[in-house]
Steps between C-alpha positions, in 0.01 A plus 500: 500500500652831389523782752314809380712796392240746626612671820271436794490616859346409832202726426312548176478852352133517602578395856772761520262773392228393743739470794643843419145641492400321819240297306285813477406428137332161567206385706532296817454165327777565248719640776468181706570293187809703412630497856462122506698469175771735629530296821550186294762669287686625809502155658613343172774762458638435847489125434702551180784641711576141604626446146635849439716491814728252321462646153832557317663829587567576134125509439449757776774711347338488157149556638594843638760599244285789376409623848690799633632450855265753656193341347610151606578622851153651529329187370698275732406727790132467415536122463664487842220706649241269345663183631541652845130595507409142407722369778361740762137441395547125539675547838825334398814600687767656282778303668324172419478602133870591489599181680298288258645686201851441633430130551366466145792697360752280678325176403529582128227253396428537130745785460646560152875450477576795273473760775811406693675799658219727380257719689452227762842586640362844589162377623453610861239309701520607863250506781477778756695277738779468243512878450505557876785251552700654219444851636597392850814337361595815307447717807700263718779496242495878471531554873732208568816644661805489273852442623578871501174584675567242769850641540379858532234399752757313704744794496230749600372283783844418636624858468188634676536241777863594560419873514213435739733298728762775493237765580366300794848428632586869472213575740567215740882495485633829360859368507399238239486760226861603568628147449362209296173688448668719241595199286157345536336829401725535195422144392126557547510824300698328226247220479217754476676689224563177311135397528376842392744500209362170371143628538593814309666308216200266472265799490703655218501173303136397547324836548697795365643351179165344384325832578754694294467255210120523511525880506729500197284249307163657576523828691131592487374156603752476782414844635128416476545180702704681764241779519216246544686330784559831672 
């Protein structure tokens, strides 16, 4: 049986017109009949996705070859909105849909072999739990102390502790500051200076230099972001 060359869509031209008009041009009987037909077409279209999900990638590329990116982006957005409304209306959890899609994607039953290393490599199927775990991991990695940060913290704490001890001893035993207290105070001050120096260098590397680069690359946008934060 030969596939027809005539382009078709989920809705007929008449159904499109009547949906756009809110079925105002037909009586109640015809409206109920058309709505029933549209419901059947919607259900059939969603069912066809079982086959289209594993359709060759080359065919998707050719199908939208004459679509400009903005038009395709808008149509995909509307398709996403439609599928999400169907999911919500039928009280199906989004995470369960994503988990099932991931299971079917990983099983690969009935999958064509010509799409190896294609768009499937970039297919992202994550539940809210997956996103939360990834975000928590990124935050933990971002704030995980580095070797230099641990060193600066240790120097600042030790230097502060030594200066506090010297200050207390100077009150309790004034003679202490004329003897070994001087050396302890010098060591404590040196540790503080070392810790502050590391903090300053890290600030220049991770804060000042990126800010200067951003200012040079996009002065207006950088100034706008700074102004909004202030």
